[in-house]
C-alpha positions in Angstrom: -0.3 -0.2 0.0 2.8 2.8 1.0 4.3 2.3 -2.4 0.6 2.4 -4.4 0.2 6.2 -2.2 3.8 6.6 -3.0 4.9 6.4 1.2 8.8 6.0 2.1 10.2 4.1 4.5 11.6 6.7 6.1 8.1 8.3 6.3 6.7 4.8 7.8 9.1 4.8 10.7 8.9 8.2 11.4 5.0 7.5 11.9 5.4 4.9 14.0 5.3 1.7 11.6 8.6 0.7 11.7 7.2 -2.7 10.9 5.9 -1.7 7.7 9.3 0.2 7.2 11.2 -2.5 7.6 9.0 -4.5 4.8 9.4 -2.3 2.2 12.9 -1.9 2.7 13.0 -5.3 1.6 10.8 -5.2 -0.5 12.9 -2.0 -2.4 15.8 -4.1 -1.7 14.7 -7.2 -3.5 14.0 -5.2 -6.6 17.1 -3.9 -6.3 18.9 -7.2 -6.1 16.2 -8.7 -9.2 17.6 -5.1 -11.4 21.2 -5.8 -10.7 20.8 -9.5 -11.4 18.8 -9.2 -14.6 21.0 -6.6 -15.9 23.7 -9.4 -16.2 23.8 -11.4 -19.7 22.7 -14.6 -18.9 21.1 -14.2 -15.6 18.2 -11.6 -17.0 15.8 -14.8 -16.1 16.7 -14.6 -12.4 15.8 -11.1 -11.8 12.4 -11.5 -13.5 11.0 -15.2 -11.6 11.5 -16.0 -8.4 14.4 -18.5 -7.6 14.4 -20.5 -4.4 16.6 -23.5 -3.2 15.1 -26.5 -1.7 15.7 -25.1 1.9 13.0 -22.3 1.0 15.9 -19.8 1.0 15.7 -17.3 -1.4 18.5 -17.8 -4.0 19.1 -13.9 -5.3 20.7 -12.7 -2.4 23.1 -15.7 -2.9 23.8 -14.5 -6.7 24.0 -11.6 -5.4 26.7 -12.0 -2.3 28.8 -13.6 -4.9 29.0 -10.8 -7.6 29.4 -8.4 -4.3 32.3 -10.6 -2.9 33.9 -10.1 -6.7 33.1 -6.7 -6.8 34.4 -6.3 -3.6 38.1 -8.2 -4.2 41.2 -6.8 -4.9 41.3 -7.3 -8.4 42.0 -5.7 -11.5 38.8 -5.1 -13.1 39.6 -7.4 -16.6 40.2 -10.2 -13.4 36.5 -9.3 -12.0 35.0 -9.5 -15.2 36.3 -12.8 -16.1 35.1 -13.9 -12.7 32.0 -12.2 -13.0 31.8 -14.1 -16.3 32.7 -17.3 -14.8 30.4 -17.1 -11.8 27.7 -17.0 -14.7 28.7 -19.4 -16.6 28.7 -21.7 -13.7 25.1 -20.8 -12.9 23.6 -21.5 -16.0 26.0 -24.3 -16.8 24.5 -26.0 -13.1 21.1 -25.1 -14.1 21.3 -26.7 -18.0 22.9 -29.8 -16.2 20.1 -30.4 -13.3 17.5 -29.9 -16.4 19.0 -32.5 -18.1 19.2 -34.7 -15.1 16.0 -33.9 -14.5 14.7 -35.1 -18.2 16.4 -38.2 -17.7 14.8 -39.0 -14.7 11.6 -38.4 -15.8 11.7 -40.6 -18.9 13.6 -43.5 -16.6 10.2 -43.0 -14.0 7.7 -43.2 -16.8 9.4 -46.0 -18.3 10.5 -43.8 -21.5 14.0 -45.3 -22.2 15.4 -47.4 -24.6 17.4 -49.9 -24.2 21.3 -49.4 -25.5 
């Protein structure tokens, strides 16, 4: 509701609604994470769709922490770009590998496996 009427988190806190202010801050932080991650080539879909691990933890903060670690590392910019590229490539590779594994498990579970 605060977003709809244009009230900031600071205004909510000043009005004695620190609980609502904290929720608004969390929503704004998550929106910022989604925009940041969506701007990285290859991770655009991660910024649009909620990504939750099997433990129920949101994946976007984990990805953002990895990107922050790279950004704040004492490395030349070229090395930071290389690490970012490697990190993104690994995320994509893992997702593709897990997708292929899922499809294979489904084929086995449904008996749609041709004998070799």
